[in-house]
C-alpha positions as semicolon CSV with decimal commas, in nm:
position;residue;x (nm);y (nm);z (nm)
1;X;0,000;0,000;0,000
2;X;0,286;0,240;0,081
3;X;0,428;0,208;-0,271
4;X;0,120;0,362;-0,431
5;X;0,041;0,630;-0,172
6;X;0,160;0,988;-0,196
7;X;0,416;1,140;0,037
8;X;0,652;0,975;0,279
9;X;1,012;0,855;0,289
10;X;1,164;0,776;0,048
11;X;0,991;0,913;-0,258
12;X;0,882;0,608;-0,457
13;X;0,812;0,834;-0,754
14;X;1,172;0,957;-0,751
15;X;1,304;0,605;-0,707
16;X;1,102;0,480;-1,003
17;X;1,200;0,753;-1,248
18;X;1,568;0,754;-1,153
19;X;1,579;0,375;-1,182
20;X;1,421;0,412;-1,525
21;X;1,671;0,678;-1,633
22;X;1,966;0,479;-1,496
23;X;1,846;0,162;-1,665
24;X;1,806;0,342;-1,996
25;X;2,153;0,491;-1,957
26;X;2,304;0,152;-1,884
27;X;2,123;-0,021;-2,171
28;X;2,116;0,244;-2,446
29;X;2,415;0,458;-2,347
30;X;2,462;0,774;-2,145
31;X;2,470;0,987;-2,460
32;X;2,155;0,841;-2,617
33;X;1,840;1,037;-2,689
34;X;1,642;0,781;-2,485
35;X;1,854;0,858;-2,178
36;X;1,806;1,232;-2,229
37;X;1,429;1,188;-2,251
38;X;1,428;0,969;-1,938
39;X;1,631;1,230;-1,746
40;X;1,394;1,512;-1,846
41;X;1,097;1,295;-1,746
42;X;1,264;1,217;-1,410
43;X;1,332;1,585;-1,344
44;X;0,970;1,679;-1,413
45;X;0,836;1,405;-1,185
46;X;1,078;1,493;-0,902
47;X;1,002;1,867;-0,935
48;X;0,633;1,791;-0,914
49;X;0,682;1,563;-0,611
50;X;0,886;1,816;-0,415
51;X;0,732;2,138;-0,541
52;X;0,377;2,142;-0,668
53;X;0,236;1,855;-0,462
54;X;0,420;1,972;-0,148
55;X;0,256;2,315;-0,185
56;X;-0,086;2,154;-0,238
57;X;-0,036;1,955;0,082
58;X;0,043;2,272;0,278
59;X;-0,271;2,437;0,140
60;X;-0,479;2,132;0,238
61;X;-0,339;2,148;0,593
62;X;-0,436;2,516;0,624
63;X;-0,783;2,458;0,478
64;X;-0,841;2,167;0,719
65;X;-0,737;2,391;1,009
66;X;-0,975;2,666;0,894
67;X;-1,262;2,417;0,866
68;X;-1,183;2,274;1,213
69;X;-1,184;2,620;1,371
70;X;-1,493;2,737;1,181
71;X;-1,701;2,432;1,275
72;X;-1,598;2,404;1,642
73;X;-1,950;2,475;1,764
74;X;-2,072;2,129;1,668
75;X;-2,174;2,206;1,315
76;X;-2,109;1,928;1,069
77;X;-1,939;1,960;0,733
78;X;-2,054;1,721;0,461
79;X;-1,718;1,711;0,285
80;X;-1,429;1,486;0,389
81;X;-1,104;1,635;0,510
82;X;-0,847;1,711;0,243
83;X;-0,544;1,484;0,216
84;X;-0,247;1,671;0,357
85;X;0,040;1,437;0,276
86;X;0,066;1,484;-0,099
87;X;0,425;1,569;-0,179
88;X;0,776;1,506;-0,062
89;X;1,044;1,710;0,106
90;X;1,364;1,759;-0,094
91;X;1,542;1,505;0,129
92;X;1,275;1,242;0,055
93;X;1,320;1,305;-0,319
94;X;1,701;1,279;-0,292
95;X;1,685;0,955;-0,093
96;X;1,431;0,811;-0,339
97;X;1,656;0,909;-0,630
98;X;1,958;0,745;-0,472
99;X;1,755;0,432;-0,404
100;X;1,638;0,422;-0,767
101;X;1,992;0,453;-0,902
102;X;2,115;0,180;-0,665
103;X;1,833;-0,055;-0,762
104;X;1,899;0,000;-1,134
105;X;2,271;-0,073;-1,091
106;X;2,198;-0,387;-0,892
107;X;1,941;-0,510;-1,145
108;X;2,178;-0,494;-1,440
């Protein structure tokens, strides 16, 4: 279940895309167009994991806090709480990337 959830340590998204890029580099060559495409793809995924989704998680945390404070008097809200753990910290992305590279090297 942890492998398909968002957030947490290490970033499974970063591990997957760096393993992909490393595997492509090992198989097709470090100067191949396939490796370049895999690296660009990995950078986009890791930027999204650490940047955009992390910001969305912070916004969800603030919105949940506002809803909690607004409805303290016993009023009920029909909507479910927003998921707060969406993205990764930069350290989680780096550790996931290192794990992906290591797995790709071990698999070859």
